[in-house]
C-alpha positions in Angstrom: -0.2 -0.2 0.2 2.8 2.5 0.3 4.4 1.5 -2.5 0.7 2.4 -4.3 0.9 5.8 -2.4 4.5 6.8 -3.7 3.7 5.3 -7.0 0.9 8.1 -7.0 3.1 11.1 -5.5 5.4 10.8 -7.9 2.9 10.9 -10.8 1.1 14.2 -9.0 4.6 15.9 -8.4 5.6 15.2 -12.0 2.4 16.1 -13.8 3.1 19.0 -11.5 6.6 19.7 -13.3 5.4 19.7 -16.7 2.6 22.4 -16.7 3.0 26.3 -17.0 1.0 29.0 -15.5 -0.2 32.8 -14.8 2.7 33.3 -14.1 2.9 33.6 -10.2 -0.5 33.1 -9.3 -0.5 30.0 -11.0 3.0 29.1 -9.5 1.8 29.3 -6.4 -0.9 27.1 -6.8 1.3 24.6 -8.2 3.8 24.8 -5.3 1.1 24.8 -2.6 0.1 21.3 -4.0 3.4 20.2 -4.6 3.7 21.2 -0.7 0.5 19.5 0.2 2.9 16.8 -1.2 5.5 16.4 0.5 3.0 16.2 3.5 1.6 13.5 2.0 4.5 11.6 1.7 5.4 11.6 5.1 2.3 11.0 6.6 2.2 7.9 4.1 5.7 7.5 5.2 4.3 7.0 8.5 1.9 4.5 8.1 -1.3 6.8 8.6 -3.6 5.0 6.7 -5.8 8.5 5.8 -2.8 9.6 3.2 -4.4 7.7 0.5 -7.7 8.6 0.6 -5.7 11.9 0.9 -4.0 11.1 -2.2 -7.2 10.1 -4.7 -8.2 13.7 -3.4 -4.7 15.5 -4.8 -4.6 13.6 -7.7 -8.0 14.9 -8.6 -7.4 18.5 -7.9 -3.8 17.9 -9.1 -4.9 16.4 -13.1 -7.3 19.3 -12.8 -4.7 22.0 -12.4 -2.1 20.5 -15.0 -5.3 21.0 -17.6 -6.1 23.9 -17.0 -2.2 24.5 -17.4 -1.4 22.8 -20.3 -4.1 25.2 -22.2 -3.4 27.9 -21.0 0.7 27.9 -21.7 1.2 26.6 -24.8 4.6 28.3 -26.2 8.1 27.4 -24.8 8.6 30.3 -23.2 5.8 30.6 -21.4 6.3 27.5 -19.5 10.0 28.0 -18.8 9.0 31.5 -17.2 6.2 29.1 -15.4 8.9 27.0 -14.0 11.0 29.4 -12.6 8.0 31.0 -11.4 7.4 27.4 -9.1 11.1 27.6 -7.7 10.2 30.8 -6.5 7.2 29.9 -5.1 8.0 26.3 -3.9 11.0 27.8 -2.0 8.0 29.0 0.6 7.3 25.2 1.2 7.7 24.3 5.2 
């Protein structure tokens, strides 16, 4: 079960990292989700059974956001700017 959660969390992080966004506010949304994923991973590793249910909800939220951002940012330049904004916003994660 822990392996399933880890795989799901990796998929969520990967999908979030591959999208682009309005740049600062979208990057902040992605960074917040990434922080939630990190917290959830810690819960899963400590054996918290609720982590699986939470990870499903988070994956759905991440997929919706990813689809929106992929439609919004189609150029390589925009995606690169977005990635930089994510890095900056992610530094505020605990």
